[in-house]
N, CA and C atoms as an extended XYZ file, in Angstrom:
246
Properties=species:S:1:pos:R:3:atomname:S:1:resname:S:1:resid:I:1 pbc="F F F"
N      -132.228       28.682       13.868 N   MET     1
C      -133.225       29.731       13.907 CA  MET     1
C      -134.567       29.142       14.342 C   MET     1
N      -135.214       29.829       15.231 N   SER     2
C      -136.507       29.393       15.756 CA  SER     2
C      -137.614       29.744       14.762 C   SER     2
N      -138.532       28.818       14.573 N   ARG     3
C      -139.658       29.066       13.673 CA  ARG     3
C      -140.886       29.431       14.491 C   ARG     3
N      -141.703       30.279       13.930 N   ILE     4
C      -142.944       30.675       14.586 CA  ILE     4
C      -143.964       29.564       14.399 C   ILE     4
N      -144.610       29.209       15.473 N   ASP     5
C      -145.653       28.189       15.427 CA  ASP     5
C      -146.736       28.649       14.447 C   ASP     5
N      -147.117       27.811       13.482 N   PRO     6
C      -148.106       28.235       12.476 CA  PRO     6
C      -149.484       28.560       13.048 C   PRO     6
N      -149.726       28.201       14.300 N   ARG     7
C      -151.019       28.546       14.908 CA  ARG     7
C      -151.088       30.020       15.264 C   ARG     7
N      -149.940       30.697       15.263 N   TYR     8
C      -149.887       32.088       15.697 CA  TYR     8
C      -149.607       33.020       14.532 C   TYR     8
N      -150.079       34.230       14.662 N   GLU     9
C      -149.867       35.264       13.662 CA  GLU     9
C      -149.040       36.370       14.310 C   GLU     9
N      -148.027       36.849       13.612 N   VAL    10
C      -147.215       37.947       14.123 CA  VAL    10
C      -148.016       39.232       13.952 C   VAL    10
N      -148.133       40.003       15.020 N   VAL    11
C      -148.858       41.274       14.974 CA  VAL    11
C      -147.930       42.383       15.438 C   VAL    11
N      -148.222       43.580       14.997 N   SER    12
C      -147.405       44.727       15.361 CA  SER    12
C      -148.321       45.909       15.678 C   SER    12
N      -148.826       45.965       16.912 N   PRO    13
C      -149.729       47.062       17.271 CA  PRO    13
C      -148.994       48.403       17.235 C   PRO    13
N      -149.729       49.446       16.885 N   ASN    14
C      -149.144       50.780       16.781 CA  ASN    14
C      -149.475       51.679       17.960 C   ASN    14
N      -150.258       51.176       18.894 N   SER    15
C      -150.615       51.979       20.064 CA  SER    15
C      -151.038       51.042       21.197 C   SER    15
N      -151.098       51.614       22.379 N   GLN    16
C      -151.570       50.847       23.535 CA  GLN    16
C      -153.011       50.405       23.313 C   GLN    16
N      -153.801       51.248       22.668 N   GLU    17
C      -155.199       50.916       22.406 CA  GLU    17
C      -155.316       49.715       21.467 C   GLU    17
N      -154.457       49.665       20.446 N   GLU    18
C      -154.470       48.510       19.539 CA  GLU    18
C      -154.051       47.241       20.273 C   GLU    18
N      -153.079       47.370       21.154 N   LEU    19
C      -152.643       46.219       21.942 CA  LEU    19
C      -153.784       45.735       22.832 C   LEU    19
N      -154.490       46.664       23.449 N   GLN    20
C      -155.627       46.288       24.286 CA  GLN    20
C      -156.702       45.598       23.446 C   GLN    20
N      -156.954       46.095       22.245 N   ALA    21
C      -157.949       45.465       21.362 CA  ALA    21
C      -157.537       44.039       21.006 C   ALA    21
N      -156.252       43.806       20.798 N   LEU    22
C      -155.765       42.450       20.520 CA  LEU    22
C      -155.996       41.534       21.718 C   LEU    22
N      -155.719       42.045       22.912 N   LEU    23
C      -155.962       41.253       24.118 CA  LEU    23
C      -157.449       40.930       24.255 C   LEU    23
N      -158.297       41.885       23.896 N   GLU    24
C      -159.741       41.687       24.026 CA  GLU    24
C      -160.297       40.735       22.961 C   GLU    24
N      -159.560       40.520       21.878 N   GLU    25
C      -159.965       39.484       20.923 CA  GLU    25
C      -159.845       38.112       21.574 C   GLU    25
N      -158.791       37.926       22.351 N   LYS    26
C      -158.577       36.636       23.021 CA  LYS    26
C      -159.436       36.525       24.274 C   LYS    26
N      -159.579       37.626       25.002 N   TRP    27
C      -160.350       37.632       26.250 CA  TRP    27
C      -161.433       38.713       26.154 C   TRP    27
N      -162.555       38.432       25.463 N   PRO    28
C      -163.589       39.446       25.237 CA  PRO    28
C      -164.255       39.973       26.509 C   PRO    28
N      -164.179       39.221       27.593 N   ASP    29
C      -164.768       39.715       28.841 CA  ASP    29
C      -163.812       40.642       29.591 C   ASP    29
N      -162.642       40.909       28.983 N   ARG    30
C      -161.628       41.833       29.511 CA  ARG    30
C      -160.966       41.347       30.792 C   ARG    30
N      -161.147       40.074       31.114 N   ARG    31
C      -160.505       39.471       32.286 CA  ARG    31
C      -159.539       38.401       31.796 C   ARG    31
N      -158.269       38.581       32.124 N   VAL    32
C      -157.228       37.660       31.675 CA  VAL    32
C      -156.781       36.828       32.874 C   VAL    32
N      -157.024       35.522       32.867 N   PRO    33
C      -156.561       34.687       33.975 CA  PRO    33
C      -155.033       34.784       34.096 C   PRO    33
N      -154.558       35.103       35.283 N   ALA    34
C      -153.124       35.325       35.489 CA  ALA    34
C      -152.297       34.116       35.077 C   ALA    34
N      -152.679       32.926       35.533 N   HIS    35
C      -151.887       31.732       35.213 CA  HIS    35
C      -151.863       31.464       33.712 C   HIS    35
N      -152.974       31.730       33.035 N   GLU    36
C      -153.044       31.523       31.583 CA  GLU    36
C      -152.121       32.502       30.854 C   GLU    36
N      -152.120       33.757       31.299 N   PHE    37
C      -151.250       34.764       30.688 CA  PHE    37
C      -149.783       34.410       30.899 C   PHE    37
N      -149.434       34.015       32.116 N   HIS    38
C      -148.045       33.644       32.416 CA  HIS    38
C      -147.588       32.501       31.520 C   HIS    38
N      -148.438       31.499       31.344 N   GLN    39
C      -148.093       30.348       30.505 CA  GLN    39
C      -148.047       30.726       29.028 C   GLN    39
N      -148.983       31.544       28.589 N   LEU    40
C      -149.073       31.911       27.182 CA  LEU    40
C      -147.804       32.599       26.692 C   LEU    40
N      -147.287       33.520       27.478 N   ILE    41
C      -146.079       34.217       27.038 CA  ILE    41
C      -144.820       33.624       27.657 C   ILE    41
N      -144.967       32.460       28.263 N   GLN    42
C      -143.844       31.697       28.810 CA  GLN    42
C      -142.979       32.550       29.745 C   GLN    42
N      -143.636       33.147       30.733 N   MET    43
C      -142.931       33.989       31.695 CA  MET    43
C      -142.059       33.145       32.607 C   MET    43
N      -140.838       33.617       32.816 N   ASN    44
C      -139.982       32.956       33.793 CA  ASN    44
C      -140.234       33.595       35.160 C   ASN    44
N      -139.581       33.092       36.169 N   THR    45
C      -139.813       33.559       37.541 CA  THR    45
C      -139.512       35.046       37.693 C   THR    45
N      -138.444       35.520       37.074 N   LEU    46
C      -138.092       36.936       37.166 CA  LEU    46
C      -139.159       37.807       36.505 C   LEU    46
N      -139.600       37.411       35.303 N   ASP    47
C      -140.651       38.165       34.612 CA  ASP    47
C      -141.922       38.243       35.461 C   ASP    47
N      -142.302       37.116       36.066 N   MET    48
C      -143.507       37.103       36.908 CA  MET    48
C      -143.334       38.013       38.116 C   MET    48
N      -142.147       38.033       38.692 N   SER    49
C      -141.892       38.900       39.846 CA  SER    49
C      -142.022       40.363       39.459 C   SER    49
N      -141.499       40.722       38.299 N   ILE    50
C      -141.596       42.108       37.831 CA  ILE    50
C      -143.053       42.476       37.581 C   ILE    50
N      -143.779       41.600       36.905 N   LEU    51
C      -145.200       41.848       36.643 CA  LEU    51
C      -145.967       42.007       37.950 C   LEU    51
N      -145.735       41.102       38.887 N   LYS    52
C      -146.442       41.153       40.171 CA  LYS    52
C      -146.080       42.402       40.962 C   LYS    52
N      -144.837       42.879       40.846 N   SER    53
C      -144.450       44.084       41.582 CA  SER    53
C      -145.167       45.316       41.038 C   SER    53
N      -145.544       45.287       39.775 N   HIS    54
C      -146.251       46.422       39.185 CA  HIS    54
C      -147.770       46.308       39.276 C   HIS    54
N      -148.283       45.087       39.131 N   LEU    55
C      -149.739       44.921       39.081 CA  LEU    55
C      -150.326       44.273       40.328 C   LEU    55
N      -149.478       43.843       41.246 N   GLY    56
C      -149.962       43.263       42.489 CA  GLY    56
C      -149.769       41.763       42.568 C   GLY    56
N      -149.468       41.306       43.757 N   CYS    57
C      -149.256       39.871       44.001 CA  CYS    57
C      -150.590       39.159       44.209 C   CYS    57
N      -150.542       37.856       44.092 N   ASN    58
C      -151.699       36.994       44.375 CA  ASN    58
C      -152.940       37.375       43.576 C   ASN    58
N      -152.731       37.741       42.322 N   ARG    59
C      -153.851       38.093       41.446 CA  ARG    59
C      -154.317       36.847       40.714 C   ARG    59
N      -155.608       36.639       40.660 N   ALA    60
C      -156.171       35.524       39.901 CA  ALA    60
C      -156.374       35.925       38.438 C   ALA    60
N      -156.515       37.226       38.194 N   TRP    61
C      -156.726       37.715       36.839 CA  TRP    61
C      -156.250       39.160       36.728 C   TRP    61
N      -156.038       39.598       35.495 N   TYR    62
C      -155.693       40.991       35.180 CA  TYR    62
C      -156.761       41.500       34.223 C   TYR    62
N      -156.940       42.822       34.163 N   ASN    63
C      -157.845       43.324       33.131 CA  ASN    63
C      -157.018       43.726       31.909 C   ASN    63
N      -157.661       43.749       30.758 N   THR    64
C      -156.932       43.980       29.508 CA  THR    64
C      -156.306       45.368       29.452 C   THR    64
N      -156.935       46.348       30.071 N   HIS    65
C      -156.382       47.705       30.052 CA  HIS    65
C      -155.052       47.759       30.793 C   HIS    65
N      -155.011       47.216       31.996 N   GLU    66
C      -153.767       47.294       32.764 CA  GLU    66
C      -152.655       46.463       32.130 C   GLU    66
N      -153.007       45.314       31.538 N   LEU    67
C      -151.993       44.501       30.860 CA  LEU    67
C      -151.463       45.223       29.629 C   LEU    67
N      -152.350       45.809       28.837 N   ALA    68
C      -151.919       46.542       27.644 CA  ALA    68
C      -151.002       47.695       28.035 C   ALA    68
N      -151.367       48.421       29.072 N   GLU    69
C      -150.539       49.540       29.531 CA  GLU    69
C      -149.175       49.044       29.990 C   GLU    69
N      -149.147       47.987       30.787 N   TRP    70
C      -147.892       47.439       31.309 CA  TRP    70
C      -146.999       46.947       30.174 C   TRP    70
N      -147.582       46.193       29.235 N   LEU    71
C      -146.801       45.669       28.108 CA  LEU    71
C      -146.309       46.790       27.198 C   LEU    71
N      -147.186       47.751       26.904 N   TRP    72
C      -146.825       48.831       25.990 CA  TRP    72
C      -145.680       49.669       26.548 C   TRP    72
N      -145.738       49.989       27.821 N   LYS    73
C      -144.704       50.837       28.420 CA  LYS    73
C      -143.354       50.135       28.521 C   LYS    73
N      -143.332       48.831       28.325 N   ARG    74
C      -142.078       48.089       28.369 CA  ARG    74
C      -141.628       47.643       26.983 C   ARG    74
N      -142.283       48.168       25.963 N   SER    75
C      -141.975       47.750       24.592 CA  SER    75
C      -141.081       48.770       23.892 C   SER    75
N      -140.495       48.338       22.806 N   ASN    76
C      -139.709       49.243       21.971 CA  ASN    76
C      -140.602       50.278       21.307 C   ASN    76
N      -141.863       49.927       21.066 N   TYR    77
C      -142.789       50.856       20.438 CA  TYR    77
C      -143.029       52.070       21.335 C   TYR    77
N      -143.148       51.839       22.624 N   TYR    78
C      -143.366       52.936       23.566 CA  TYR    78
C      -142.171       53.875       23.552 C   TYR    78
N      -140.965       53.321       23.496 N   ASP    79
C      -139.758       54.146       23.440 CA  ASP    79
C      -139.773       55.052       22.216 C   ASP    79
N      -140.311       54.565       21.098 N   ASP    80
C      -140.400       55.373       19.882 CA  ASP    80
C      -141.395       56.516       20.034 C   ASP    80
N      -142.412       56.335       20.879 N   ASP    81
C      -143.423       57.373       21.100 CA  ASP    81
C      -142.859       58.570       21.851 C   ASP    81
N      -141.863       58.335       22.652 N   GLU    82
C      -141.319       59.379       23.524 CA  GLU    82
C      -140.543       60.412       22.750 C   GLU    82
């Protein structure tokens, strides 16, 4: 069984807005460096391709709103909202 790194806290946002607020805690200027985000969530090549197909290729950064929307719509929480 994999253990959670003690540097991290498990969070469970209840809305896209809460998810965006969490992203803005880490990136208060609302700009998320693309390479940093990819590394942080350990994206593989397929995940990056899917993200780029939705948010655009050759991006140096994403804004917190678009990332929150993209992540939320692909989560189990979003499915529960429907």
